[in-house]
DRENNUKE-390326 format. One line per field, with one value per residue (C-alpha): x, y, z; residue number from 1; residue in one letter. Coordinates in nm, 4 decimals, padded with zeros to 6 digits. Layout:
<recs>
east	X; ...
north	Y; ...
up	Z; ...
k	NUM; ...
r	A; ...
</recs>
This chain:
<recs>
east	07.3840; 07.4864; 07.2226; 07.4409; 07.5400; 07.2127; 06.9093; 06.5640; 06.3718; 06.1118; 05.7623; 05.5508; 05.5904; 05.9041; 06.0748; 06.4091; 06.4934; 06.7403; 06.8023; 06.8677; 06.7384; 06.7807; 06.4593; 06.4176; 06.3283; 06.0661; 05.7237; 05.5148; 05.3077; 05.5101; 05.8531; 05.8831; 05.9049; 06.2173; 06.5375; 06.8472; 07.1182; 07.4567; 07.5671; 07.3274; 06.9808; 06.9777; 06.7163; 06.6842; 06.3871; 06.2339; 06.0827; 05.7901; 05.7349; 05.4075; 05.3173; 05.5780; 05.5046; 05.6240; 05.3747; 05.4795; 05.7643; 05.8342; 06.1204; 06.4015; 06.3575; 05.9586; 05.9272; 05.9183; 06.2748; 06.1045; 05.9693; 06.3086; 06.6781; 06.8616; 07.0492; 07.2893; 07.2266; 07.2541; 07.1243; 06.7973; 06.7309; 06.4571; 06.5807; 06.7299; 06.6430; 06.8448; 06.6723; 06.8864; 07.0822; 07.1638; 07.0893; 07.1307; 07.4716; 07.6009; 07.8903; 08.0113; 08.3491; 08.5571; 08.4624; 08.4298; 08.6568; 08.6695; 09.0509; 09.0549; 08.8345; 08.6423; 08.2751; 08.3901; 08.5478; 08.2609; 08.0008; 08.2230; 08.2876; 07.9250; 07.8106; 08.0377; 07.9304; 07.5700; 07.5922; 07.7657; 07.6107; 07.3051; 07.0604; 06.7587; 06.9232; 07.2397; 07.0430; 06.8210; 07.1228; 07.3149; 07.0043; 06.9132; 07.2678; 07.2384; 06.9055; 07.0062; 07.3098; 07.0976; 06.8558; 07.1161; 07.2425; 06.9058; 06.7939; 06.4082; 06.3471; 06.5320; 06.4722; 06.6687; 06.7413; 06.7429; 06.9435; 06.6813; 06.7923; 06.6473; 06.6718; 06.7654; 06.4227; 06.2405; 06.5042; 06.5443; 06.1901; 06.0363; 06.3303; 06.2492; 05.8863; 05.9610; 06.2047; 05.9699; 05.7068; 05.9505; 06.0876; 05.7559; 05.7301; 06.1170; 06.2270; 05.9937; 06.1283; 06.0731; 06.2148; 06.3085; 06.4210; 06.7593; 06.8287; 06.9707; 06.7132; 06.6260; 06.4949; 06.1742; 06.1632; 06.1462; 05.9010; 06.1429; 06.0863; 05.6996; 05.7574; 05.9693; 05.7288; 05.4721; 05.6959; 05.7635; 05.3885; 05.3209; 05.5905; 05.4621; 05.7813; 05.9226; 05.9992; 06.3733; 06.6581; 06.9916; 07.0297; 07.2800; 07.1653; 07.2433; 07.2757; 07.5035; 07.6995; 07.9842; 07.7432; 07.6942; 07.3773; 07.2376; 07.0736; 06.7436; 06.7325; 06.4185; 06.2103; 06.3317; 06.2354; 05.9141; 05.8184; 05.9156; 05.6810; 05.3977; 05.4504; 05.4756; 05.1556; 04.9696; 05.0603; 05.0221; 05.4070; 05.6554; 05.9995; 06.3479; 06.6295; 07.0274; 07.1040; 07.4278; 07.6729; 07.9619; 08.2824; 08.1847; 08.0260; 07.8601; 07.6284; 07.3276; 07.0239; 06.8921; 06.7441; 06.6071; 06.4280; 06.2727; 06.1573; 06.0178; 05.8007; 05.6483; 05.6073; 05.3999; 05.2306; 05.3591; 05.1781; 05.3864; 05.6826; 06.0316; 06.3636; 06.7046; 07.0150; 07.3666; 07.3467; 07.7419; 07.8140; 07.5853; 07.8748; 08.0934; 07.8653; 07.8568; 07.6731; 07.4215; 07.3384; 07.3110; 07.0686; 06.8586; 06.8498; 06.7592; 06.4761; 06.3636; 06.3807; 06.1710; 05.9055; 05.8959; 05.8856; 06.2132; 06.3767; 06.7668; 06.9359; 07.3416; 07.5470; 07.8667; 08.0786; 08.0241; 08.0699; 08.3795; 08.5125; 08.4375; 08.4789; 08.7833; 08.9929; 09.3195; 09.3505; 09.6384; 09.8787; 09.9722; 09.7278; 09.5311; 09.1380; 09.1009; 08.7247; 08.4849; 08.2407; 07.9428; 07.6405; 07.5646; 07.3644; 07.3744; 07.2394; 06.9691; 06.8459; 06.8691; 06.6519; 06.3755; 06.4266; 06.4168; 06.7439; 06.8743; 07.1846; 07.2031; 07.4266; 07.4331; 07.6422; 07.8205; 08.1252; 08.0681; 08.2461; 08.0829; 08.2183; 08.4598; 08.3468; 08.0307; 07.8267; 07.4566; 07.4867; 07.2744; 07.4299; 07.7754; 07.6635; 07.5330; 07.8523; 08.0546; 07.8277; 07.8785; 08.2398; 08.2480; 07.9423; 08.0387; 07.6936; 07.8130; 07.8989; 07.5976; 07.4698; 07.1368; 06.8603; 07.1020; 07.0493; 06.6883; 06.8721; 06.9154; 06.5712; 06.2671; 06.3341; 06.3736; 06.0747; 05.8676; 06.0032; 05.9150; 05.5818; 05.6460; 05.4891; 05.5666; 05.9337; 06.2394; 06.0985; 06.0031; 05.6410; 05.3830; 05.2025; 05.5176; 05.6663; 05.9633; 06.1986; 06.4958; 06.8781; 07.0198; 07.3757; 07.6272; 07.7312; 07.5898; 07.6355; 07.6885; 08.0615; 08.0817; 07.8578; 08.0542; 08.4045; 08.3532; 08.2029; 07.8875; 07.9451; 07.7838; 07.4456; 07.1347; 06.8725; 06.5249; 06.2446; 05.8898; 06.0800; 06.2643; 06.6466; 06.7261; 07.0301; 07.2952; 07.5200; 07.6175; 07.6102; 07.9390; 08.0984; 08.1817; 07.8158; 07.8843; 08.2009; 08.0489; 07.9145; 08.1704; 08.5053; 08.7997; 08.9387; 09.3165; 09.4637; 09.5976; 09.2605
north	03.5833; 03.4849; 03.3083; 03.2371; 02.8948; 02.7109; 02.7569; 02.6393; 02.3892; 02.5364; 02.5946; 02.7822; 02.5423; 02.4018; 02.3228; 02.4513; 02.1293; 02.1021; 02.4680; 02.6711; 03.0044; 03.2105; 03.1308; 03.4977; 03.5757; 03.2901; 03.3955; 03.0748; 02.8999; 02.5660; 02.7193; 02.5323; 02.2015; 02.3200; 02.1647; 02.3747; 02.3722; 02.5357; 02.8575; 03.1153; 03.0646; 02.8740; 02.5977; 02.3368; 02.3512; 02.3034; 02.5997; 02.5548; 02.8083; 02.8353; 03.1063; 03.3480; 03.3198; 03.1231; 02.8531; 02.6269; 02.6132; 02.2483; 02.0773; 01.9684; 01.6374; 01.6418; 01.7089; 01.4573; 01.4814; 01.5217; 01.8631; 02.0500; 02.0402; 01.9369; 02.2386; 02.0841; 02.3231; 02.6475; 02.9658; 03.1244; 03.4783; 03.7078; 04.0038; 04.2777; 04.6392; 04.9499; 05.1983; 05.4907; 05.5818; 05.8533; 05.7597; 06.1136; 06.1430; 05.7859; 05.7345; 06.0836; 06.0110; 05.9701; 06.3620; 06.4864; 06.2950; 06.4112; 06.5284; 06.5049; 06.2091; 06.3707; 06.4974; 06.8817; 06.7771; 06.5543; 06.8429; 07.0616; 06.8365; 06.7301; 07.1040; 07.1797; 06.8710; 06.9384; 07.3026; 07.2050; 06.8620; 06.7551; 06.8252; 06.5569; 06.3232; 06.3100; 06.2136; 05.9751; 05.7948; 05.7404; 05.6378; 05.3847; 05.2344; 05.2042; 05.0481; 04.7877; 04.7074; 04.6688; 04.4520; 04.2141; 04.1937; 04.1080; 04.4167; 04.4413; 04.7747; 05.1145; 05.4421; 05.7182; 06.0801; 06.3511; 06.6741; 06.9348; 07.2851; 07.5071; 07.4428; 07.0822; 06.9577; 07.0711; 06.8766; 06.5228; 06.4625; 06.4275; 06.2067; 05.9814; 05.9629; 05.8352; 05.5876; 05.4689; 05.3954; 05.2422; 05.0086; 04.8997; 04.5263; 04.4877; 04.7330; 04.9313; 05.2782; 05.5470; 05.9108; 06.1499; 06.5202; 06.6358; 06.9941; 07.2068; 07.2142; 07.5720; 07.5791; 07.4642; 07.8447; 07.9725; 07.9607; 07.7440; 07.4636; 07.4985; 07.4412; 07.1587; 06.9988; 07.0208; 06.8664; 06.5807; 06.5424; 06.5441; 06.2512; 06.0488; 06.0962; 06.1484; 06.5020; 06.5073; 06.7344; 06.7210; 06.8758; 07.1431; 07.4973; 07.7523; 08.0212; 07.8515; 07.6033; 07.5616; 07.5025; 07.1203; 07.1668; 07.5025; 07.7363; 07.7074; 07.3326; 07.3555; 07.5760; 07.4240; 07.0742; 07.1782; 07.3487; 07.0195; 06.8095; 07.0497; 07.0649; 06.6889; 06.6610; 06.8944; 06.6740; 06.3317; 06.2718; 06.0556; 06.2118; 06.0961; 06.2870; 06.2973; 06.3587; 06.4200; 06.2839; 06.4434; 06.3520; 06.6547; 06.5517; 06.8970; 06.7548; 06.6675; 06.7274; 06.3763; 06.4140; 06.7505; 06.5774; 06.3135; 06.5816; 06.7934; 06.4920; 06.4215; 06.7982; 06.8229; 06.4893; 06.3618; 06.0489; 05.9522; 05.7510; 05.9007; 05.7574; 05.8854; 05.8267; 05.8488; 05.9747; 05.9166; 06.1639; 05.9623; 05.7397; 06.0147; 06.1110; 06.0099; 05.6956; 05.9158; 06.1334; 05.8173; 05.6509; 06.0105; 06.0113; 05.6570; 05.7025; 06.0111; 05.8253; 05.5204; 05.7690; 05.9384; 05.6106; 05.6884; 05.4282; 05.4452; 05.3455; 05.3275; 05.3610; 05.1758; 05.1760; 05.5292; 05.6750; 05.4537; 05.6077; 05.9835; 06.0033; 06.0705; 06.0960; 06.3001; 06.5588; 06.7874; 06.5038; 06.1471; 06.0096; 05.6724; 05.7065; 05.6402; 05.5413; 05.3485; 05.6523; 05.4493; 05.4885; 05.2852; 05.0321; 04.7578; 04.9932; 05.1235; 04.7840; 04.6730; 04.9914; 04.8559; 05.1087; 04.9544; 04.9496; 04.8920; 04.9120; 05.0534; 05.1338; 05.5229; 05.6458; 05.4734; 05.6074; 05.9630; 06.2115; 06.0830; 05.7312; 05.6385; 05.2557; 05.0412; 04.8464; 04.8764; 04.5496; 04.5063; 04.1604; 04.3081; 04.5885; 04.3476; 04.1598; 04.4642; 04.5815; 04.2453; 04.3189; 04.7028; 04.7019; 04.3210; 04.1903; 03.8676; 03.6038; 03.5676; 03.6422; 03.6563; 03.8193; 04.1074; 04.0057; 04.1524; 04.4858; 04.4564; 04.2693; 04.2486; 04.5823; 04.8170; 04.6545; 04.7511; 05.0995; 05.1265; 04.9819; 04.6749; 04.4054; 04.1358; 04.2172; 04.1095; 03.7825; 03.4271; 03.3626; 03.1959; 03.4273; 03.6482; 03.7066; 03.4461; 03.7434; 03.5654; 03.5421; 03.1986; 03.1492; 02.8711; 02.9359; 02.6994; 02.9138; 03.2646; 03.1756; 03.0860; 03.3772; 03.6302; 03.4948; 03.4919; 03.7186; 03.5553; 03.6745; 03.3620; 03.3856; 03.2934; 03.5631; 03.4935; 03.7176; 03.5466; 03.2296; 03.2614; 03.3386; 03.6479; 03.7679; 03.8907; 04.0448; 04.3875; 04.6753; 04.7916; 05.1249; 05.2163; 05.3141; 05.5953; 05.7110; 05.9944; 06.1421; 06.1126; 06.0051; 06.2667; 06.1606; 06.1174; 06.3141; 06.0019; 05.8216
up	05.8311; 06.1890; 06.4181; 06.7198; 06.8381; 06.7711; 06.5490; 06.6632; 06.4661; 06.2012; 06.2993; 06.5265; 06.8161; 06.9744; 07.3098; 07.4485; 07.6434; 07.9268; 07.9716; 08.2998; 08.4162; 08.7124; 08.9575; 09.0278; 08.6876; 08.6445; 08.7266; 08.7176; 08.9916; 08.9103; 08.9570; 09.2860; 09.1153; 08.9214; 09.0697; 09.1544; 08.8774; 08.8913; 09.0792; 09.2067; 09.1924; 08.8600; 08.7988; 08.5224; 08.2859; 07.9512; 07.7984; 07.5464; 07.2731; 07.0680; 06.8174; 06.9400; 07.3093; 07.6062; 07.6270; 07.9302; 08.1856; 08.2798; 08.4831; 08.2711; 08.0837; 08.1171; 07.7458; 07.4633; 07.2837; 06.9327; 07.0325; 07.0431; 07.0786; 07.4094; 07.4909; 07.7453; 08.0362; 07.8254; 07.9904; 07.8886; 07.9694; 07.8955; 07.6661; 07.8753; 07.8870; 07.8943; 08.1287; 08.0695; 07.7531; 07.5237; 07.1646; 07.0310; 07.1487; 07.0243; 06.8070; 06.7784; 06.9247; 06.5967; 06.5038; 06.8438; 07.1227; 07.4850; 07.5249; 07.9059; 07.9694; 08.2444; 08.2819; 08.2045; 07.8915; 07.8031; 07.8455; 07.6476; 07.3481; 07.3406; 07.3311; 07.0450; 06.8424; 06.8956; 06.7820; 06.4546; 06.3839; 06.5351; 06.2512; 06.2144; 05.9719; 06.1821; 06.4910; 06.2918; 06.1354; 06.4695; 06.6542; 06.3794; 06.4000; 06.7740; 06.7683; 06.5165; 06.7339; 07.0435; 06.8841; 06.7617; 07.1238; 07.2524; 07.4049; 07.4131; 07.5445; 07.5796; 07.7417; 07.5875; 07.7254; 07.4663; 07.5100; 07.5221; 07.5483; 07.2786; 06.9600; 07.0140; 07.1409; 06.8533; 06.6136; 06.8128; 06.9603; 06.6186; 06.5115; 06.8251; 06.7683; 06.3974; 06.5293; 06.8027; 06.5360; 06.2863; 06.5720; 06.7105; 06.7846; 06.8046; 07.0609; 07.3075; 07.2964; 07.5794; 07.5941; 07.8668; 07.8433; 07.9834; 08.0518; 08.3353; 08.6078; 08.6226; 08.2682; 08.4382; 08.5810; 08.2424; 07.9444; 07.7688; 08.0341; 07.9698; 07.6046; 07.6808; 07.9004; 07.6278; 07.3795; 07.6251; 07.6627; 07.2821; 07.2822; 07.5502; 07.7252; 08.0838; 08.1937; 08.2922; 08.3622; 08.5369; 08.8789; 08.7602; 08.6664; 08.4016; 08.6284; 08.8808; 08.6704; 08.9439; 09.2163; 09.2829; 09.4356; 09.2916; 09.5207; 09.2919; 09.3252; 09.5452; 09.3398; 09.0112; 09.1400; 09.2407; 08.9305; 08.7462; 08.9622; 08.8952; 08.5116; 08.5234; 08.7086; 08.4997; 08.1957; 08.3545; 08.3139; 08.4844; 08.5959; 08.5057; 08.6486; 08.6301; 08.9965; 09.1625; 08.9028; 09.0755; 09.2836; 09.4931; 09.8416; 09.8364; 09.5600; 09.7795; 09.5359; 09.5758; 09.9195; 09.8024; 09.4869; 09.7447; 09.9963; 09.7152; 09.5644; 09.9065; 09.9685; 09.6368; 09.6602; 09.3289; 09.2051; 08.9131; 08.8923; 08.9803; 08.8425; 08.9671; 08.7779; 08.8747; 09.2287; 09.2592; 09.5152; 09.7636; 09.8088; 09.9308; 10.2158; 10.5869; 10.6913; 10.8804; 10.5688; 10.3412; 10.5728; 10.5910; 10.2016; 10.1494; 10.3933; 10.2025; 09.8617; 10.0086; 10.1218; 09.7666; 09.5814; 09.3869; 09.1939; 09.1494; 08.8057; 08.8419; 08.5223; 08.6465; 08.3260; 08.2489; 08.5898; 08.6510; 08.3278; 08.4176; 08.7998; 08.9730; 08.6578; 08.6812; 08.4052; 08.5480; 08.6812; 08.6922; 08.9389; 08.9853; 09.0534; 09.4060; 09.3731; 09.1504; 09.0813; 09.1499; 09.4029; 09.7046; 09.5148; 09.7745; 10.0678; 09.8360; 09.7359; 10.1104; 10.2082; 09.9831; 09.6818; 09.3407; 09.1719; 08.8070; 08.6071; 08.2564; 07.9652; 07.9456; 07.6930; 07.3862; 07.1985; 07.2664; 07.4864; 07.8196; 07.7495; 07.4361; 07.4619; 07.4673; 07.2243; 07.3347; 07.4973; 07.8255; 07.8856; 07.9007; 08.1089; 08.3613; 08.3520; 08.4148; 08.6809; 08.8639; 08.8678; 08.9332; 09.2171; 09.3644; 09.2602; 09.3475; 09.6362; 09.6344; 09.3079; 09.4735; 09.2450; 09.1296; 08.7518; 08.8121; 08.8083; 08.4184; 08.3495; 08.5817; 08.7733; 08.4736; 08.3054; 08.6279; 08.6091; 08.2530; 08.3081; 08.0838; 08.2354; 07.9743; 07.9776; 08.1930; 08.3043; 08.2063; 08.2311; 08.0419; 07.7889; 07.7489; 07.4131; 07.3482; 07.3097; 07.4637; 07.4785; 07.4613; 07.6033; 07.5554; 07.9113; 08.1630; 08.4706; 08.6108; 08.6204; 08.2571; 08.1605; 08.3521; 08.2603; 07.8604; 07.6387; 07.5142; 07.1561; 07.0127; 07.1911; 06.9908; 07.0020; 06.9787; 06.8778; 06.8948; 06.9354; 06.6051; 06.5929; 06.4466; 06.2287; 06.5086; 06.2635; 06.3609; 06.1523; 06.0386; 06.1845; 05.8270; 05.7772; 05.9888; 05.8113; 05.6167; 05.9293; 06.2120; 06.0692; 06.0485; 05.7148; 05.6803; 05.3844; 05.2113; 05.2159
k	1; 2; 3; 4; 5; 6; 7; 8; 9; 10; 11; 12; 13; 14; 15; 16; 17; 18; 19; 20; 21; 22; 23; 24; 25; 26; 27; 28; 29; 30; 31; 32; 33; 34; 35; 36; 37; 38; 39; 40; 41; 42; 43; 44; 45; 46; 47; 48; 49; 50; 51; 52; 53; 54; 55; 56; 57; 58; 59; 60; 61; 62; 63; 64; 65; 66; 67; 68; 69; 70; 71; 72; 73; 74; 75; 76; 77; 78; 79; 80; 81; 82; 83; 84; 85; 86; 87; 88; 89; 90; 91; 92; 93; 94; 95; 96; 97; 98; 99; 100; 101; 102; 103; 104; 105; 106; 107; 108; 109; 110; 111; 112; 113; 114; 115; 116; 117; 118; 119; 120; 121; 122; 123; 124; 125; 126; 127; 128; 129; 130; 131; 132; 133; 134; 135; 136; 137; 138; 139; 140; 141; 142; 143; 144; 145; 146; 147; 148; 149; 150; 151; 152; 153; 154; 155; 156; 157; 158; 159; 160; 161; 162; 163; 164; 165; 166; 167; 168; 169; 170; 171; 172; 173; 174; 175; 176; 177; 178; 179; 180; 181; 182; 183; 184; 185; 186; 187; 188; 189; 190; 191; 192; 193; 194; 195; 196; 197; 198; 199; 200; 201; 202; 203; 204; 205; 206; 207; 208; 209; 210; 211; 212; 213; 214; 215; 216; 217; 218; 219; 220; 221; 222; 223; 224; 225; 226; 227; 228; 229; 230; 231; 232; 233; 234; 235; 236; 237; 238; 239; 240; 241; 242; 243; 244; 245; 246; 247; 248; 249; 250; 251; 252; 253; 254; 255; 256; 257; 258; 259; 260; 261; 262; 263; 264; 265; 266; 267; 268; 269; 270; 271; 272; 273; 274; 275; 276; 277; 278; 279; 280; 281; 282; 283; 284; 285; 286; 287; 288; 289; 290; 291; 292; 293; 294; 295; 296; 297; 298; 299; 300; 301; 302; 303; 304; 305; 306; 307; 308; 309; 310; 311; 312; 313; 314; 315; 316; 317; 318; 319; 320; 321; 322; 323; 324; 325; 326; 327; 328; 329; 330; 331; 332; 333; 334; 335; 336; 337; 338; 339; 340; 341; 342; 343; 344; 345; 346; 347; 348; 349; 350; 351; 352; 353; 354; 355; 356; 357; 358; 359; 360; 361; 362; 363; 364; 365; 366; 367; 368; 369; 370; 371; 372; 373; 374; 375; 376; 377; 378; 379; 380; 381; 382; 383; 384; 385; 386; 387; 388; 389; 390; 391; 392; 393; 394; 395; 396; 397; 398; 399; 400; 401; 402; 403; 404; 405; 406; 407; 408; 409; 410; 411; 412; 413; 414; 415; 416; 417; 418; 419; 420; 421; 422; 423; 424; 425; 426; 427; 428; 429; 430; 431; 432; 433; 434; 435; 436; 437; 438; 439; 440; 441; 442; 443; 444; 445; 446; 447; 448; 449; 450; 451; 452; 453; 454; 455
r	M; T; H; G; F; F; T; P; P; P; G; D; S; H; V; L; R; H; V; R; A; P; R; C; L; I; E; D; P; G; A; G; R; L; R; P; A; G; D; G; D; L; V; A; L; D; L; A; I; E; A; G; R; I; A; A; I; A; P; A; G; A; T; D; A; A; R; G; P; D; L; D; A; S; L; V; L; P; G; F; L; D; L; H; T; H; L; D; K; G; H; I; W; P; R; Q; P; N; A; T; G; D; G; A; G; A; S; Q; A; T; A; Q; D; R; T; K; N; W; H; A; E; D; V; R; R; R; M; D; F; A; L; R; T; A; Y; A; K; G; V; V; A; I; R; T; H; L; D; S; Q; A; P; Q; A; E; I; S; F; P; V; F; R; A; M; R; E; A; W; A; G; R; I; D; L; Q; V; S; S; I; A; P; V; D; V; F; L; T; E; E; G; V; R; L; A; D; I; V; A; E; S; G; G; N; L; G; C; V; T; R; S; M; R; H; P; A; E; P; T; P; P; E; I; D; E; S; I; T; R; L; F; Q; L; A; T; E; R; G; L; N; V; D; L; H; V; D; E; S; T; D; P; R; A; R; S; L; I; R; V; A; R; A; A; V; A; V; G; F; K; G; R; I; L; C; G; H; C; T; S; L; A; L; Q; T; D; A; F; I; A; E; T; L; A; A; C; R; D; A; G; I; A; I; V; S; L; P; T; V; N; M; Y; L; Q; D; R; S; V; D; A; V; R; T; P; R; W; R; G; V; T; V; L; H; E; L; K; A; A; G; I; P; V; A; V; A; G; D; N; C; R; D; P; F; Y; A; Y; G; D; H; D; M; L; D; T; Y; T; Q; A; V; K; I; L; H; L; D; H; P; F; G; D; W; I; R; A; A; S; A; T; P; A; A; I; M; G; L; S; Q; R; G; V; L; K; V; G; A; P; A; D; L; M; V; L; R; A; R; S; Y; S; E; M; L; A; R; H; Q; F; D; R; T; V; L; R; G; G; R; A; I; D; T; T; L; P; D; Y; R; E; L; D; D; L; V; M; R; R; L; A; D; R
</recs>
């Protein structure tokens, strides 16, 4: 068993002494007493834990040495949240790789694998493997999208509901549907909305259509999105969409989503993911779109590792990609729009890599999106902001009364944290160190491996 670089003392009450944390993640009336320490907005503190929850936040050195270990300026972070994932797709790469590495190849490969292999036990086992991995990494909440075109919704949503119950108290699980936008103009879309409601999920789609698959902004987008908002309103659902995940500047669905939400007076939460083509628009259109999103109360989640992998990839010639494939996250945040980063796909045709590790996702997001110099409060994009979007008020921050579900890193600064993988992190759940041994990929061999003739 592996517990990271330190183990808390036994008992229900102890203090993590002489640690550091980002001030922007501390919700405490006395936070102003904490002195700056290290780079960015880090401050020095003692963190008291009692009965599995944060009991006090005090200036570093204020606590009796007998109450807990001196952690020598180690970073303490709340458990991170993965706001946008695809647990139903995860880990199928060995049996169904993406030959071209681009979005079209990913869609084709996934459809082939789904048709052949996505029975309930296959989905359940891969989802369980993913959750055990994320848990060991310190992730405390996940929202997964489930491929939802018939008949898959009837298979995958019951699996999700069972997994949510099985993992209650360890990882908070949420779910969103994903299907072409024009499915909501059909009876299948009504049935899908009912399944989502039965599952306590979010109504979602991708802003592409079945009828016009080659159109980056399909002609039926306004009618379809309006119908989606109507179905969501009737069932009291929030909305979570895949929007404009494209290298084509003609993909301009985001502004249409925002305007439709205002037109129908939608009262629920709206989250839009990807929005990559927004980075290819004129400054004037970007400003217009941001204003529309702000008026509609839309939040945005960027998936930097996956979109950098997929976007602007050459499949026909030797060509280096010319852009990063991510949305205008800085401009969105400056406009007052809530922004988050998330992990998205893991070892499937949309992303050959990944390990359900939100600390790694944040680390890569800093480098891909330049969330540094200054670091500011960008770390909230992997913690406090997704918690707020998910409606989880006790997650993503350090505050008295919140669960002591934490990551303790040997790193003492942003520089150390971002420069070196934090493989030896200690993950606390209820203040106690958990086993961070990762599940072995061999567990899935009978499901996903293409066995060699001599083995």
